[in-house]
LODREN-836680 format. One record per residue (C-alpha): residue in three letters; x negated, y negated, z negated; residue number from 1. Coordinates in steps of 0.001 Angstrom, whole numbers. Layout:
# LODREN-836680
{residuo = ala, X = X, Y = Y, Z = Z, num = NUM}
...
***
This chain:
# LODREN-836680
{residuo = met, X = -101857, Y = -109847, Z = -117729, num = 1}
{residuo = gly, X = -98154, Y = -109129, Z = -118859, num = 2}
{residuo = asn, X = -95457, Y = -109581, Z = -115804, num = 3}
{residuo = lys, X = -96573, Y = -112652, Z = -113846, num = 4}
{residuo = cys, X = -97849, Y = -112975, Z = -110749, num = 5}
{residuo = ile, X = -101394, Y = -114735, Z = -111063, num = 6}
{residuo = leu, X = -102188, Y = -117079, Z = -108067, num = 7}
{residuo = his, X = -105528, Y = -117414, Z = -106563, num = 8}
{residuo = leu, X = -108159, Y = -115541, Z = -108514, num = 9}
{residuo = asp, X = -111895, Y = -117144, Z = -107990, num = 10}
{residuo = phe, X = -114199, Y = -114821, Z = -107346, num = 11}
{residuo = pro, X = -118018, Y = -115909, Z = -107688, num = 12}
{residuo = lys, X = -119427, Y = -117461, Z = -104613, num = 13}
{residuo = ile, X = -123020, Y = -117425, Z = -104276, num = 14}
{residuo = leu, X = -124236, Y = -120336, Z = -102286, num = 15}
{residuo = asp, X = -127120, Y = -119519, Z = -99614, num = 16}
{residuo = glu, X = -128044, Y = -121128, Z = -96465, num = 17}
{residuo = arg, X = -128098, Y = -117651, Z = -94680, num = 18}
{residuo = gly, X = -124800, Y = -117168, Z = -95265, num = 19}
{residuo = asn, X = -122458, Y = -117027, Z = -98745, num = 20}
{residuo = leu, X = -121815, Y = -113706, Z = -100507, num = 21}
{residuo = ser, X = -118684, Y = -113083, Z = -103137, num = 22}
{residuo = phe, X = -117982, Y = -110018, Z = -104836, num = 23}
{residuo = phe, X = -115589, Y = -108551, Z = -107824, num = 24}
{residuo = glu, X = -116076, Y = -105786, Z = -110761, num = 25}
{residuo = asn, X = -113584, Y = -103964, Z = -112437, num = 26}
{residuo = asn, X = -112164, Y = -105738, Z = -115422, num = 27}
{residuo = asn, X = -114306, Y = -108769, Z = -114806, num = 28}
{residuo = gln, X = -112675, Y = -110594, Z = -111910, num = 29}
{residuo = ile, X = -110416, Y = -107652, Z = -111312, num = 30}
{residuo = pro, X = -107725, Y = -106870, Z = -113929, num = 31}
{residuo = phe, X = -107665, Y = -102731, Z = -113990, num = 32}
{residuo = asp, X = -109831, Y = -100403, Z = -112810, num = 33}
{residuo = ile, X = -109920, Y = -99868, Z = -109462, num = 34}
{residuo = lys, X = -108573, Y = -96696, Z = -107575, num = 35}
{residuo = arg, X = -107970, Y = -97406, Z = -104432, num = 36}
{residuo = val, X = -109134, Y = -100229, Z = -101779, num = 37}
{residuo = tyr, X = -107433, Y = -100709, Z = -97890, num = 38}
{residuo = trp, X = -107260, Y = -103463, Z = -95705, num = 39}
{residuo = ile, X = -104734, Y = -104049, Z = -92908, num = 40}
{residuo = tyr, X = -106239, Y = -105541, Z = -89875, num = 41}
{residuo = asp, X = -105091, Y = -106193, Z = -86001, num = 42}
{residuo = val, X = -101628, Y = -107100, Z = -86613, num = 43}
{residuo = pro, X = -99848, Y = -108443, Z = -83836, num = 44}
{residuo = gly, X = -98608, Y = -111799, Z = -83487, num = 45}
{residuo = gly, X = -95284, Y = -112187, Z = -85442, num = 46}
{residuo = glu, X = -95519, Y = -108769, Z = -87392, num = 47}
{residuo = his, X = -95150, Y = -108757, Z = -91350, num = 48}
{residuo = arg, X = -96954, Y = -105749, Z = -93233, num = 49}
{residuo = gly, X = -95738, Y = -104729, Z = -96526, num = 50}
{residuo = gly, X = -91929, Y = -105296, Z = -97702, num = 51}
{residuo = his, X = -92083, Y = -102875, Z = -100375, num = 52}
{residuo = ala, X = -92381, Y = -103535, Z = -104632, num = 53}
{residuo = tyr, X = -94313, Y = -100583, Z = -106690, num = 54}
{residuo = lys, X = -92613, Y = -99064, Z = -110040, num = 55}
{residuo = met, X = -96060, Y = -98980, Z = -112088, num = 56}
{residuo = gln, X = -99151, Y = -99902, Z = -108852, num = 57}
{residuo = gln, X = -100759, Y = -103336, Z = -109409, num = 58}
{residuo = glu, X = -102702, Y = -105150, Z = -106421, num = 59}
{residuo = val, X = -105244, Y = -107846, Z = -106022, num = 60}
{residuo = ile, X = -105185, Y = -108999, Z = -102438, num = 61}
{residuo = ile, X = -107925, Y = -110860, Z = -100522, num = 62}
{residuo = ala, X = -108236, Y = -112203, Z = -97073, num = 63}
{residuo = leu, X = -111570, Y = -111218, Z = -95792, num = 64}
{residuo = ser, X = -111394, Y = -112909, Z = -92804, num = 65}
{residuo = gly, X = -109005, Y = -115717, Z = -91475, num = 66}
{residuo = ser, X = -105548, Y = -116347, Z = -93284, num = 67}
{residuo = phe, X = -101971, Y = -114918, Z = -93970, num = 68}
{residuo = asp, X = -99112, Y = -115273, Z = -96509, num = 69}
{residuo = ile, X = -98130, Y = -113652, Z = -99094, num = 70}
{residuo = val, X = -94622, Y = -113986, Z = -99991, num = 71}
{residuo = ile, X = -93773, Y = -112505, Z = -103059, num = 72}
{residuo = his, X = -90348, Y = -112327, Z = -105223, num = 73}
{residuo = asp, X = -89505, Y = -111518, Z = -108976, num = 74}
{residuo = gly, X = -86131, Y = -110474, Z = -108331, num = 75}
{residuo = gln, X = -84598, Y = -113967, Z = -108725, num = 76}
{residuo = lys, X = -87337, Y = -116474, Z = -107014, num = 77}
{residuo = glu, X = -89577, Y = -115925, Z = -103977, num = 78}
{residuo = thr, X = -93351, Y = -117754, Z = -104187, num = 79}
{residuo = val, X = -94925, Y = -118051, Z = -100944, num = 80}
{residuo = val, X = -98848, Y = -117761, Z = -100970, num = 81}
{residuo = thr, X = -101097, Y = -118507, Z = -98161, num = 82}
{residuo = leu, X = -104674, Y = -117099, Z = -98607, num = 83}
{residuo = asn, X = -107284, Y = -118640, Z = -96116, num = 84}
{residuo = arg, X = -110487, Y = -118329, Z = -97663, num = 85}
{residuo = ser, X = -112406, Y = -114749, Z = -98930, num = 86}
{residuo = tyr, X = -113289, Y = -115741, Z = -102591, num = 87}
{residuo = tyr, X = -109292, Y = -115949, Z = -103655, num = 88}
{residuo = gly, X = -107660, Y = -113257, Z = -104467, num = 89}
{residuo = val, X = -103918, Y = -112980, Z = -105448, num = 90}
{residuo = tyr, X = -102704, Y = -110514, Z = -108127, num = 91}
{residuo = ile, X = -99747, Y = -108694, Z = -107876, num = 92}
{residuo = pro, X = -98627, Y = -106769, Z = -111111, num = 93}
{residuo = ser, X = -95847, Y = -103794, Z = -110478, num = 94}
{residuo = met, X = -92289, Y = -104483, Z = -109989, num = 95}
{residuo = phe, X = -92848, Y = -107739, Z = -107356, num = 96}
{residuo = trp, X = -91651, Y = -107362, Z = -104188, num = 97}
{residuo = arg, X = -94289, Y = -108535, Z = -101794, num = 98}
{residuo = his, X = -94822, Y = -108736, Z = -97813, num = 99}
{residuo = leu, X = -97519, Y = -110235, Z = -95881, num = 100}
{residuo = glu, X = -97021, Y = -112361, Z = -92728, num = 101}
{residuo = asn, X = -97881, Y = -115183, Z = -90607, num = 102}
{residuo = phe, X = -101655, Y = -113010, Z = -89487, num = 103}
{residuo = ser, X = -104160, Y = -115421, Z = -87526, num = 104}
{residuo = thr, X = -106129, Y = -113768, Z = -85057, num = 105}
{residuo = asn, X = -108739, Y = -111204, Z = -86257, num = 106}
{residuo = ala, X = -107329, Y = -111386, Z = -90094, num = 107}
{residuo = val, X = -108283, Y = -109074, Z = -92202, num = 108}
{residuo = ala, X = -106532, Y = -108295, Z = -95462, num = 109}
{residuo = leu, X = -108173, Y = -106354, Z = -98106, num = 110}
{residuo = ile, X = -106382, Y = -104585, Z = -101279, num = 111}
{residuo = val, X = -107692, Y = -103052, Z = -103941, num = 112}
{residuo = ser, X = -104951, Y = -101223, Z = -106220, num = 113}
{residuo = asp, X = -105286, Y = -99528, Z = -109730, num = 114}
{residuo = met, X = -103704, Y = -96224, Z = -108216, num = 115}
{residuo = pro, X = -104156, Y = -93540, Z = -105848, num = 116}
{residuo = tyr, X = -101380, Y = -93413, Z = -102768, num = 117}
{residuo = ser, X = -98048, Y = -92341, Z = -104121, num = 118}
{residuo = glu, X = -94922, Y = -92753, Z = -102013, num = 119}
{residuo = asp, X = -92827, Y = -92168, Z = -105100, num = 120}
{residuo = asp, X = -94124, Y = -95332, Z = -106446, num = 121}
{residuo = tyr, X = -92892, Y = -97546, Z = -104100, num = 122}
{residuo = ile, X = -89140, Y = -99288, Z = -103728, num = 123}
{residuo = arg, X = -88995, Y = -99810, Z = -99909, num = 124}
{residuo = asp, X = -85130, Y = -101773, Z = -100029, num = 125}
{residuo = phe, X = -84702, Y = -104731, Z = -101425, num = 126}
{residuo = glu, X = -81212, Y = -104418, Z = -102957, num = 127}
{residuo = ser, X = -82583, Y = -101451, Z = -104603, num = 128}
{residuo = phe, X = -85809, Y = -103386, Z = -105710, num = 129}
{residuo = lys, X = -83219, Y = -106004, Z = -107561, num = 130}
{residuo = ser, X = -81061, Y = -103519, Z = -108992, num = 131}
{residuo = tyr, X = -84254, Y = -101048, Z = -110458, num = 132}
{residuo = lys, X = -85966, Y = -104578, Z = -111701, num = 133}
{residuo = leu, X = -82441, Y = -105227, Z = -113825, num = 134}
{residuo = ser, X = -82189, Y = -101957, Z = -115287, num = 135}
***
């Protein structure tokens, strides 16, 4: 996948009159082995989540319910992606700054990662991120 952010991964969508089903699997729809899964929910209006980059970790972000925007920065250019369908995802490789904002009521963001939590992997200051990216 290189060092590019891949927008809108399409997950399988199995249509059924009783309700639809989507899924993902390691190394099929997700470009890495999953080591951690977490979700963000009940975000108050006007708040944002994230605001960091990872030195090594990769993620896929999915809107399981509702909608939100992912603001992604590569150190030079910013891209905003709106997620509002549970069968789309965004792959974010390491060394991309991201934050999530504009959460709708009852939005749920599902994040799958290739690494367990490690505070040492975070870059939490944007200027430090840009300097680290250039080094």
